[in-house]
C-alpha positions in Angstrom: 109.1 98.1 81.9 108.5 97.4 77.9 111.3 97.7 76.3 111.4 100.3 73.3 110.6 99.4 70.2 108.2 96.5 71.3 104.2 96.4 69.7 101.8 98.0 71.8 100.5 95.5 74.0 97.1 94.0 73.1 95.5 94.7 75.9 95.9 98.4 75.4 94.7 98.2 71.6 91.8 96.4 72.8 90.5 98.7 75.1 91.3 101.6 72.9 89.4 99.6 69.5 86.4 99.3 72.5 86.3 102.9 73.6 86.6 104.4 69.8 83.6 102.1 69.2 81.8 103.0 72.0 82.0 106.7 71.9 81.5 106.5 67.8 77.9 105.3 68.6 77.1 108.5 70.6 76.5 111.2 69.4 79.4 114.4 69.8 78.8 116.7 72.2 79.6 120.4 72.1 83.4 120.7 72.4 84.2 117.3 71.5 86.7 116.8 68.5 86.9 113.1 68.3 86.4 109.5 69.9 90.1 109.1 70.8 89.4 112.4 73.6 89.8 110.0 76.1 93.4 108.4 75.1 94.1 111.9 74.4 93.2 113.5 77.6 95.1 110.7 79.2 98.3 110.9 77.5 98.1 114.9 78.2 97.5 114.0 82.2 100.7 111.6 82.2 102.7 114.5 80.9 103.3 114.5 77.3 102.7 117.8 75.4 101.4 117.8 71.8 102.0 120.0 69.0 100.9 120.2 65.7 103.3 120.9 63.0 103.7 120.7 59.0 105.6 117.4 59.0 104.8 114.0 57.4 105.4 111.8 60.2 105.3 112.0 64.2 108.4 113.2 66.0 108.3 111.7 69.6 111.1 112.5 72.3 110.2 110.7 75.3 113.5 110.9 76.8 115.0 109.9 79.9 112.0 110.2 82.4 112.5 107.7 84.8 116.0 109.5 85.8 114.1 112.3 86.5 113.1 113.6 90.1 109.2 114.3 89.0 107.3 115.3 86.2 107.7 119.3 86.3 111.6 118.3 86.1 111.4 116.0 82.9 108.9 118.2 81.4 111.8 121.2 81.8 114.4 119.1 80.3 112.2 118.4 77.3 110.9 115.0 78.0 107.5 113.8 77.0 107.4 116.1 73.6 105.4 114.9 70.5 104.7 116.8 67.1 101.9 115.6 65.2 101.3 116.1 61.5 98.7 119.1 61.1 97.1 117.2 58.3 96.3 113.9 60.1 92.4 113.2 60.6 91.3 112.3 63.7 91.3 108.7 63.8 94.7 108.7 62.5 95.6 110.5 65.4 93.7 108.6 68.0 95.4 105.4 66.7 98.9 107.1 67.1 98.4 108.5 70.6 97.3 105.0 71.6 100.4 103.3 70.9 102.2 106.4 73.1 100.1 104.4 75.9 103.0 101.7 75.5 106.2 104.1 75.1 108.7 103.7 77.7 108.5 107.5 78.3 105.0 106.7 79.4 105.3 104.3 81.9 108.1 106.2 83.4 105.3 109.1 83.5 102.7 107.0 85.3 105.3 105.7 87.6 105.6 109.4 89.4 101.8 108.8 90.0 102.5 105.6 91.5 105.5 106.9 93.0 103.1 109.6 94.8 100.5 106.9 95.8 103.1 104.5 97.2 104.5 107.9 99.6 100.9 108.3 100.6 100.3 104.6 101.7 103.5 103.9 103.5 102.8 107.0 105.6 99.7 106.6 106.7 100.5 102.9 107.3 103.8 103.8 109.2 101.5 106.7 111.1 99.2 104.0 112.3 100.0 102.9 116.0 97.3 100.2 116.2 99.1 98.3 113.5 101.8 96.4 115.1 103.9 93.3 114.6 104.1 90.5 116.7 105.3 86.7 117.0 102.9 86.1 120.1 99.1 86.1 118.3 96.8 83.3 117.5 97.4 83.6 113.6 99.4 84.9 110.8 97.8 88.1 110.9 95.7 89.0 114.3 92.4 91.5 114.0 92.1 91.3 117.7 89.1 90.1 120.1 86.0 91.6 117.8 87.7 89.5 114.4 88.5 90.2 110.8 84.9 90.8 109.8 84.6 93.9 112.1 87.5 95.5 110.3 86.5 94.5 106.5 88.3 91.2 106.2 86.9 87.4 105.9 89.0 84.6 106.1 89.7 81.6 103.8 92.6 79.8 105.3 93.2 78.4 108.6 95.7 80.1 111.3 95.2 83.5 109.5 96.9 82.7 107.0 94.5 84.2 104.2 92.0 86.8 104.1 90.6 88.9 101.6 88.0 91.8 101.9 84.6 91.3 103.0 82.3 94.4 102.1 84.5 97.2 100.1 87.8 97.0 99.2 88.7 100.5 100.4 87.1 100.0 104.0 89.2 96.6 104.0 92.6 99.0 103.6 91.5 101.4 106.0 91.2 99.0 108.9 95.5 98.9 108.3 95.7 102.8 108.4 93.4 103.7 111.7 92.4 100.0 113.1 94.1 97.6 115.1 95.8 95.1 113.5 98.9 92.8 114.2 101.0 90.8 111.2 104.7 90.2 110.1 106.5 92.5 107.6 105.3 89.9 104.7 101.9 90.8 105.1 103.2 94.4 105.7 105.0 94.4 102.5 101.8 93.0 100.6 99.5 95.8 102.6 101.3 98.5 101.2 101.4 97.1 97.5 97.6 97.0 97.7 97.3 100.5 99.8 99.5 102.1 96.8 96.4 100.7 94.4 93.9 102.3 96.3 95.8 105.6 96.6 96.3 105.4 92.8 92.8 104.8 91.6 90.4 106.4 94.3 88.1 104.6 96.6 85.4 104.3 93.8 87.5 103.0 91.3 89.4 100.7 93.4 86.3 99.1 95.0 84.9 98.8 91.6 88.4 97.7 89.9 89.1 94.6 91.7 87.3 91.4 93.3 88.1 90.5 97.0 90.0 87.7 95.6 92.5 89.7 94.3 93.0 91.8 97.2 94.0 88.4 98.9 96.7 88.8 101.9 98.2 86.0 104.1 101.4 83.7 103.2 103.1 84.3 100.2 102.4 80.7 100.0 98.4 81.1 100.1 98.9 83.7 97.4 99.9 82.2 94.8 96.7 79.9 94.8 94.5 83.1 95.0 93.4 85.6 92.0 96.0 87.7 93.9 97.0 90.8 91.9 100.4 90.5 93.7 101.2 86.7 93.0 98.3 84.6 92.1 96.4 83.7 88.8 95.9 87.5 88.2 98.9 88.9 88.5 99.7 88.3 84.9 102.8 89.2 83.5 105.6 89.4 86.1 109.1 91.5 86.2 112.1 89.0 87.6 115.2 91.4 88.4 116.3 90.2 91.6 119.8 91.7 91.9 118.3 95.1 89.9 120.6 94.8 87.2 118.0 96.0 84.5 116.1 97.8 86.9 119.0 100.3 87.6 120.1 101.0 84.2 116.1 102.4 83.5 116.5 104.9 86.4 115.4 105.7 89.6 111.6 105.9 89.3 111.6 102.3 88.1 112.3 101.2 91.4 109.9 103.2 93.2 106.5 100.9 94.7 108.7 97.9 93.9 108.7 95.1 96.4 111.7 93.3 97.9 113.3 92.2 100.7 116.4 92.1 103.0 117.7 88.3 103.9 120.4 86.4 106.0 123.3 85.2 103.7 124.1 82.5 106.3 122.3 79.5 107.0 119.6 79.9 109.8 121.7 78.1 112.3 123.5 81.8 112.3 120.5 83.6 113.3 119.6 85.0 117.0 116.5 86.5 116.2 114.0 84.7 114.0 111.6 87.6 113.9 114.3 89.5 112.2 115.8 86.9 109.6 114.5 88.9 106.6 112.9 92.5 106.3 110.2 92.4 103.4 110.2 96.0 101.8 108.3 98.2 99.3 110.4 101.3 97.8 109.4 104.7 98.6 111.8 106.7 97.2 115.3 106.5 95.4 117.6 109.5 95.7 119.4 111.0 92.5 122.8 109.9 94.2 121.6 106.3 94.8 120.2 105.8 91.3 123.7 106.7 89.9 125.4 104.6 92.5 123.3 101.6 91.4 123.5 102.4 87.8 127.2 102.7 88.2 127.6 99.2 90.0 125.1 97.3 88.5 122.7 96.4 90.9 122.6 95.1 94.2 125.4 92.5 93.9 128.2 95.1 94.7 126.3 96.2 97.9 125.8 92.5 99.2 129.4 92.6 98.8 129.5 96.1 101.0 127.2 94.4 103.3 129.5 91.7 104.1 132.3 93.9 104.6 130.4 96.1 106.9 129.5 93.0 108.8 133.1 91.9 109.2 134.4 95.5 110.4 131.6 95.2 113.0 132.4 91.7 113.9 135.9 93.2 115.0 133.9 95.6 117.3 132.4 93.7 120.6 131.1 95.7 122.9 127.6 95.9 125.1 124.7 97.8 124.7 121.2 98.0 122.9 120.9 98.9 119.2 124.5 99.4 120.1 125.0 99.4 115.8 122.1 101.3 115.2 123.0 104.2 117.4 126.7 104.1 116.7 126.2 103.7 112.5 122.7 105.4 111.9 121.9 107.9 114.6 125.9 108.4 114.8 125.1 109.1 118.6 128.2 111.5 119.7 128.6 110.3 123.1 128.4 106.7 122.3 131.1 107.1 119.1 133.3 109.0 121.7 133.5 106.6 124.0 134.8 103.5 121.6 138.1 102.3 122.7 141.0 103.9 120.4 141.3 100.8 118.7 138.1 100.7 117.4 137.8 104.3 115.9 139.5 103.3 112.6 137.2 100.8 112.1 134.0 103.2 113.2 135.4 105.5 110.4 135.9 102.8 107.6 132.2 101.7 108.3 131.3 105.8 108.4 132.8 105.8 105.1 131.0 102.6 103.7 127.4 103.7 105.3 128.1 107.6 103.4 127.4 105.7 99.9 124.3 107.5 98.6 123.0 104.3 98.2 122.6 103.4 101.8 121.5 107.4 102.7 118.9 107.9 99.4 117.2 104.5 98.8 114.1 104.6 101.0 112.1 101.8 101.9 109.0 101.3 103.8 108.9 98.0 106.4 106.6 97.0 108.6 106.7 98.1 111.6 110.1 100.0 111.1 108.0 102.5 108.9 110.0 104.7 106.0 113.6 104.7 106.6 116.8 104.2 104.2 118.3 101.1 103.8 121.5 102.0 105.6 119.3 101.9 108.8 118.0 98.8 108.5 121.7 97.2 107.6 123.2 98.9 110.8 119.9 97.7 113.1 120.5 93.8 111.8 124.0 94.0 113.1 122.4 94.2 116.3 119.6 91.4 116.1 121.7 89.0 113.9 125.5 89.9 114.3 126.4 86.2 113.4 125.5 86.7 109.5 125.7 89.5 106.8 122.6 90.4 105.0 121.9 90.9 101.0 119.2 92.8 99.1 116.6 91.1 96.5 113.7 92.6 94.5 110.5 90.4 94.4 108.5 89.7 91.8 106.2 92.3 90.6 103.9 93.5 87.9 103.8 97.2 88.9 104.9 98.4 84.6 103.0 95.2 83.1 99.7 93.9 84.8 99.0 96.6 86.8 99.8 99.4 84.7 97.3 98.1 81.8 95.0 97.6 84.2 95.0 101.3 85.7 95.0 102.5 82.4 92.1 100.4 81.2 90.3 102.1 84.3 91.3 105.4 83.4 90.0 105.2 79.6 86.7 103.7 81.0 86.2 106.1 83.7 86.4 108.8 81.1 84.2 107.1 78.6 81.5 106.6 81.2 82.0 110.5 82.1 81.8 111.3 78.5 78.7 109.2 78.1 76.7 110.5 81.0 77.7 114.0 79.9 76.4 113.5 76.3 73.0 112.1 77.7 72.5 114.6 80.0 73.3 117.2 77.2 70.2 115.4 74.7 
């Protein structure tokens, strides 16, 4: 997220200048007050409360918006408030409101919209029984006997390593909502990220706003050589925070929608289940307790050490059973727990204490095909799948609060300008 005190982005200023120029050439419609009306509307839609006052300079109180659960809580706490000089003319107000688009509080307010879009996308993906994971398929991504085109995609690399939409973007994403598709979790993460943009924009704007190449899916190496908005030529400015040190200080909403992965710590020779060597995820929600724990401990590195300790304790609890640790530690199956030997009960109690940390219970992620679950579930499950190595957390590179934020702002202002133009033409 942009740091406080930085100048407004050139891209957003350019959009504002263009919008002012376009609207300035149009006759004022009844009820319109100034050419910056679209910026004003967007600022208010994101949650800013504007008030005129007899003051010489604007007073801005953004507040710790990213620490709030939602916009209502932020506004109730007094965040997102601005007082503007009553004497300011319309152009002066417009120029100032454009600067608010780059305020960190505005980016956090946008994160509320992004979070809702992420939850809608992840829920629709997990609810599709036809979207599956399989190591036994003809290519990296499998679209079934009818082929990719029947579900809105076309390949551009062999062995299913690269696809882009064929036809409308929204129809291509829809294939993962209700079609029959197979992929591993890395593609699942990409699809969740793209589906979030669809939910954020709406179908019409999503179809118009992105080229097929920008919505490429495939191996991560493939994406780097495409126009992908996730990792390719059009991704723009990345935010790199692998161990979530900076993100943890910004608050819970700074995490939502971000990609990441849970990866084995020891060398691949210690893997027993190669198909579970890592779990790619998108963050769906972060509870207040999890956010506070991450802030206190400075990010993921602390929990990598806890993961190691969990693994060491579990290694001292041998025993048979399918999904044994998942049932013991996540589901907390009472019969299975009661049947543990007396010597293992103290180890179980210690494991319970570690996994009761709010981070493991309230840091919620989407992983294909496991769906939406807290990270504690995945740590317990991986003890069953790959018991000879601990696992660690990592955030992936992302541009949610840089390039993708700027593009969404542009799209909203352009749609507003187009609607205003259409309305004015109709009123002539």
